[in-house]
PyMOL CGO cylinders between C-alpha atoms (Angstrom):
from pymol import cmd
from pymol.cgo import CYLINDER

trace = [
    CYLINDER, 48.40, 50.71, 6.11, 47.46, 47.69, 7.79, 0.3, 1, 1, 1, 1, 1, 1,
    CYLINDER, 47.46, 47.69, 7.79, 46.51, 47.69, 11.43, 0.3, 1, 1, 1, 1, 1, 1,
    CYLINDER, 46.51, 47.69, 11.43, 49.48, 47.01, 13.52, 0.3, 1, 1, 1, 1, 1, 1,
    CYLINDER, 49.48, 47.01, 13.52, 48.59, 44.67, 16.38, 0.3, 1, 1, 1, 1, 1, 1,
    CYLINDER, 48.59, 44.67, 16.38, 51.24, 43.95, 19.03, 0.3, 1, 1, 1, 1, 1, 1,
    CYLINDER, 51.24, 43.95, 19.03, 49.27, 42.13, 21.54, 0.3, 1, 1, 1, 1, 1, 1,
    CYLINDER, 49.27, 42.13, 21.54, 46.43, 39.92, 19.75, 0.3, 1, 1, 1, 1, 1, 1,
    CYLINDER, 46.43, 39.92, 19.75, 46.34, 38.54, 16.41, 0.3, 1, 1, 1, 1, 1, 1,
    CYLINDER, 46.34, 38.54, 16.41, 43.91, 39.63, 13.60, 0.3, 1, 1, 1, 1, 1, 1,
    CYLINDER, 43.91, 39.63, 13.60, 41.37, 37.13, 14.66, 0.3, 1, 1, 1, 1, 1, 1,
    CYLINDER, 41.37, 37.13, 14.66, 41.22, 37.91, 18.33, 0.3, 1, 1, 1, 1, 1, 1,
    CYLINDER, 41.22, 37.91, 18.33, 40.80, 41.54, 17.46, 0.3, 1, 1, 1, 1, 1, 1,
    CYLINDER, 40.80, 41.54, 17.46, 38.12, 40.83, 14.94, 0.3, 1, 1, 1, 1, 1, 1,
    CYLINDER, 38.12, 40.83, 14.94, 36.43, 38.66, 17.71, 0.3, 1, 1, 1, 1, 1, 1,
    CYLINDER, 36.43, 38.66, 17.71, 36.88, 41.35, 20.05, 0.3, 1, 1, 1, 1, 1, 1,
    CYLINDER, 36.88, 41.35, 20.05, 35.52, 43.69, 17.81, 0.3, 1, 1, 1, 1, 1, 1,
    CYLINDER, 35.52, 43.69, 17.81, 32.50, 41.82, 16.74, 0.3, 1, 1, 1, 1, 1, 1,
    CYLINDER, 32.50, 41.82, 16.74, 31.41, 41.19, 20.47, 0.3, 1, 1, 1, 1, 1, 1,
    CYLINDER, 31.41, 41.19, 20.47, 32.12, 44.88, 21.57, 0.3, 1, 1, 1, 1, 1, 1,
    CYLINDER, 32.12, 44.88, 21.57, 29.40, 45.81, 18.75, 0.3, 1, 1, 1, 1, 1, 1,
    CYLINDER, 29.40, 45.81, 18.75, 27.16, 42.98, 19.63, 0.3, 1, 1, 1, 1, 1, 1,
    CYLINDER, 27.16, 42.98, 19.63, 27.30, 44.13, 23.09, 0.3, 1, 1, 1, 1, 1, 1,
    CYLINDER, 27.30, 44.13, 23.09, 26.53, 47.73, 22.15, 0.3, 1, 1, 1, 1, 1, 1,
    CYLINDER, 26.53, 47.73, 22.15, 23.73, 46.66, 19.98, 0.3, 1, 1, 1, 1, 1, 1,
    CYLINDER, 23.73, 46.66, 19.98, 22.20, 44.30, 22.86, 0.3, 1, 1, 1, 1, 1, 1,
    CYLINDER, 22.20, 44.30, 22.86, 22.53, 46.70, 25.67, 0.3, 1, 1, 1, 1, 1, 1,
    CYLINDER, 22.53, 46.70, 25.67, 20.68, 49.45, 23.22, 0.3, 1, 1, 1, 1, 1, 1,
    CYLINDER, 20.68, 49.45, 23.22, 23.89, 51.91, 23.36, 0.3, 1, 1, 1, 1, 1, 1,
    CYLINDER, 23.89, 51.91, 23.36, 23.42, 53.62, 20.13, 0.3, 1, 1, 1, 1, 1, 1,
    CYLINDER, 23.42, 53.62, 20.13, 25.76, 55.97, 20.52, 0.3, 1, 1, 1, 1, 1, 1,
    CYLINDER, 25.76, 55.97, 20.52, 28.77, 53.10, 20.94, 0.3, 1, 1, 1, 1, 1, 1,
    CYLINDER, 28.77, 53.10, 20.94, 26.98, 51.00, 18.32, 0.3, 1, 1, 1, 1, 1, 1,
    CYLINDER, 26.98, 51.00, 18.32, 27.18, 53.74, 15.79, 0.3, 1, 1, 1, 1, 1, 1,
    CYLINDER, 27.18, 53.74, 15.79, 30.80, 54.66, 16.49, 0.3, 1, 1, 1, 1, 1, 1,
    CYLINDER, 30.80, 54.66, 16.49, 31.87, 50.86, 16.16, 0.3, 1, 1, 1, 1, 1, 1,
    CYLINDER, 31.87, 50.86, 16.16, 30.03, 50.69, 12.63, 0.3, 1, 1, 1, 1, 1, 1,
    CYLINDER, 30.03, 50.69, 12.63, 31.72, 54.26, 11.68, 0.3, 1, 1, 1, 1, 1, 1,
    CYLINDER, 31.72, 54.26, 11.68, 35.13, 53.05, 12.79, 0.3, 1, 1, 1, 1, 1, 1,
    CYLINDER, 35.13, 53.05, 12.79, 35.50, 49.85, 10.67, 0.3, 1, 1, 1, 1, 1, 1,
    CYLINDER, 35.50, 49.85, 10.67, 34.12, 51.89, 7.68, 0.3, 1, 1, 1, 1, 1, 1,
    CYLINDER, 34.12, 51.89, 7.68, 36.91, 54.37, 8.29, 0.3, 1, 1, 1, 1, 1, 1,
    CYLINDER, 36.91, 54.37, 8.29, 39.28, 51.67, 8.58, 0.3, 1, 1, 1, 1, 1, 1,
    CYLINDER, 39.28, 51.67, 8.58, 38.31, 50.33, 5.21, 0.3, 1, 1, 1, 1, 1, 1,
    CYLINDER, 38.31, 50.33, 5.21, 38.08, 53.96, 3.79, 0.3, 1, 1, 1, 1, 1, 1,
    CYLINDER, 38.08, 53.96, 3.79, 41.83, 54.43, 5.05, 0.3, 1, 1, 1, 1, 1, 1,
    CYLINDER, 41.83, 54.43, 5.05, 42.89, 51.11, 3.40, 0.3, 1, 1, 1, 1, 1, 1,
    CYLINDER, 42.89, 51.11, 3.40, 43.94, 49.62, 6.86, 0.3, 1, 1, 1, 1, 1, 1,
    CYLINDER, 43.94, 49.62, 6.86, 41.13, 46.92, 6.70, 0.3, 1, 1, 1, 1, 1, 1,
    CYLINDER, 41.13, 46.92, 6.70, 39.62, 45.56, 3.30, 0.3, 1, 1, 1, 1, 1, 1,
    CYLINDER, 39.62, 45.56, 3.30, 35.86, 44.83, 3.04, 0.3, 1, 1, 1, 1, 1, 1,
    CYLINDER, 35.86, 44.83, 3.04, 36.93, 41.15, 2.47, 0.3, 1, 1, 1, 1, 1, 1,
    CYLINDER, 36.93, 41.15, 2.47, 38.49, 40.98, 5.54, 0.3, 1, 1, 1, 1, 1, 1,
    CYLINDER, 38.49, 40.98, 5.54, 35.85, 42.53, 7.59, 0.3, 1, 1, 1, 1, 1, 1,
    CYLINDER, 35.85, 42.53, 7.59, 33.14, 40.35, 5.64, 0.3, 1, 1, 1, 1, 1, 1,
    CYLINDER, 33.14, 40.35, 5.64, 34.97, 37.20, 6.53, 0.3, 1, 1, 1, 1, 1, 1,
    CYLINDER, 34.97, 37.20, 6.53, 35.50, 37.88, 9.92, 0.3, 1, 1, 1, 1, 1, 1,
    CYLINDER, 35.50, 37.88, 9.92, 31.65, 38.82, 10.52, 0.3, 1, 1, 1, 1, 1, 1,
    CYLINDER, 31.65, 38.82, 10.52, 31.24, 35.76, 8.67, 0.3, 1, 1, 1, 1, 1, 1,
    CYLINDER, 31.24, 35.76, 8.67, 33.50, 33.83, 11.40, 0.3, 1, 1, 1, 1, 1, 1,
    CYLINDER, 33.50, 33.83, 11.40, 32.19, 35.88, 14.52, 0.3, 1, 1, 1, 1, 1, 1,
    CYLINDER, 32.19, 35.88, 14.52, 28.58, 35.30, 13.76, 0.3, 1, 1, 1, 1, 1, 1,
    CYLINDER, 28.58, 35.30, 13.76, 28.79, 31.93, 11.93, 0.3, 1, 1, 1, 1, 1, 1,
    CYLINDER, 28.79, 31.93, 11.93, 27.35, 33.22, 8.74, 0.3, 1, 1, 1, 1, 1, 1,
    CYLINDER, 27.35, 33.22, 8.74, 28.44, 32.23, 5.03, 0.3, 1, 1, 1, 1, 1, 1,
    CYLINDER, 28.44, 32.23, 5.03, 27.51, 35.77, 3.34, 0.3, 1, 1, 1, 1, 1, 1,
    CYLINDER, 27.51, 35.77, 3.34, 29.16, 35.75, 0.01, 0.3, 1, 1, 1, 1, 1, 1,
    CYLINDER, 29.16, 35.75, 0.01, 30.54, 39.55, -1.38, 0.3, 1, 1, 1, 1, 1, 1,
    CYLINDER, 30.54, 39.55, -1.38, 26.98, 40.43, -2.96, 0.3, 1, 1, 1, 1, 1, 1,
    CYLINDER, 26.98, 40.43, -2.96, 25.47, 39.64, 0.05, 0.3, 1, 1, 1, 1, 1, 1,
    CYLINDER, 25.47, 39.64, 0.05, 27.84, 41.61, 2.19, 0.3, 1, 1, 1, 1, 1, 1,
    CYLINDER, 27.84, 41.61, 2.19, 27.52, 44.25, 0.13, 0.3, 1, 1, 1, 1, 1, 1,
    CYLINDER, 27.52, 44.25, 0.13, 23.92, 44.19, 0.30, 0.3, 1, 1, 1, 1, 1, 1,
    CYLINDER, 23.92, 44.19, 0.30, 24.09, 44.25, 4.05, 0.3, 1, 1, 1, 1, 1, 1,
    CYLINDER, 24.09, 44.25, 4.05, 26.87, 47.43, 3.99, 0.3, 1, 1, 1, 1, 1, 1,
    CYLINDER, 26.87, 47.43, 3.99, 24.67, 49.25, 1.73, 0.3, 1, 1, 1, 1, 1, 1,
    CYLINDER, 24.67, 49.25, 1.73, 21.08, 48.73, 3.70, 0.3, 1, 1, 1, 1, 1, 1,
    CYLINDER, 21.08, 48.73, 3.70, 22.55, 48.34, 7.24, 0.3, 1, 1, 1, 1, 1, 1,
    CYLINDER, 22.55, 48.34, 7.24, 26.07, 49.58, 7.93, 0.3, 1, 1, 1, 1, 1, 1,
    CYLINDER, 26.07, 49.58, 7.93, 26.12, 52.83, 5.68, 0.3, 1, 1, 1, 1, 1, 1,
    CYLINDER, 26.12, 52.83, 5.68, 23.01, 54.55, 6.91, 0.3, 1, 1, 1, 1, 1, 1,
    CYLINDER, 23.01, 54.55, 6.91, 24.17, 53.66, 10.52, 0.3, 1, 1, 1, 1, 1, 1,
    CYLINDER, 24.17, 53.66, 10.52, 27.65, 55.09, 9.64, 0.3, 1, 1, 1, 1, 1, 1,
    CYLINDER, 27.65, 55.09, 9.64, 25.60, 58.31, 7.97, 0.3, 1, 1, 1, 1, 1, 1,
    CYLINDER, 25.60, 58.31, 7.97, 23.56, 58.58, 11.23, 0.3, 1, 1, 1, 1, 1, 1,
    CYLINDER, 23.56, 58.58, 11.23, 26.50, 59.05, 13.72, 0.3, 1, 1, 1, 1, 1, 1,
    CYLINDER, 26.50, 59.05, 13.72, 28.05, 61.20, 11.19, 0.3, 1, 1, 1, 1, 1, 1,
    CYLINDER, 28.05, 61.20, 11.19, 25.19, 63.50, 11.17, 0.3, 1, 1, 1, 1, 1, 1,
    CYLINDER, 25.19, 63.50, 11.17, 25.03, 63.43, 15.07, 0.3, 1, 1, 1, 1, 1, 1,
    CYLINDER, 25.03, 63.43, 15.07, 28.84, 64.22, 15.28, 0.3, 1, 1, 1, 1, 1, 1,
    CYLINDER, 28.84, 64.22, 15.28, 27.90, 67.21, 12.64, 0.3, 1, 1, 1, 1, 1, 1,
    CYLINDER, 27.90, 67.21, 12.64, 25.06, 68.71, 15.18, 0.3, 1, 1, 1, 1, 1, 1,
    CYLINDER, 25.06, 68.71, 15.18, 26.86, 68.22, 18.40, 0.3, 1, 1, 1, 1, 1, 1,
    CYLINDER, 26.86, 68.22, 18.40, 30.08, 70.24, 16.85, 0.3, 1, 1, 1, 1, 1, 1,
    CYLINDER, 30.08, 70.24, 16.85, 27.52, 73.49, 15.80, 0.3, 1, 1, 1, 1, 1, 1,
]
cmd.load_cgo(trace, "trace")
């Protein structure tokens, strides 16, 4: 099921998401940064977003031109480990 946006366009939503992610990273707010990476991963897994939609919005926001292969490498080497750390943190705090 796609995300239902009532008060913004998909492009506005994507720009706000990436701005929030960048702000958290720049501020050193690891908990928020990790949460935001996990959130987008969970939305892809739930079928709300496609990896290609996320890649294209990432490219647009950051002025990049990553192709699918480059995006998959970025996801595998950077975003998946961040998501895994976040899930491990949640598991530790719930014990």
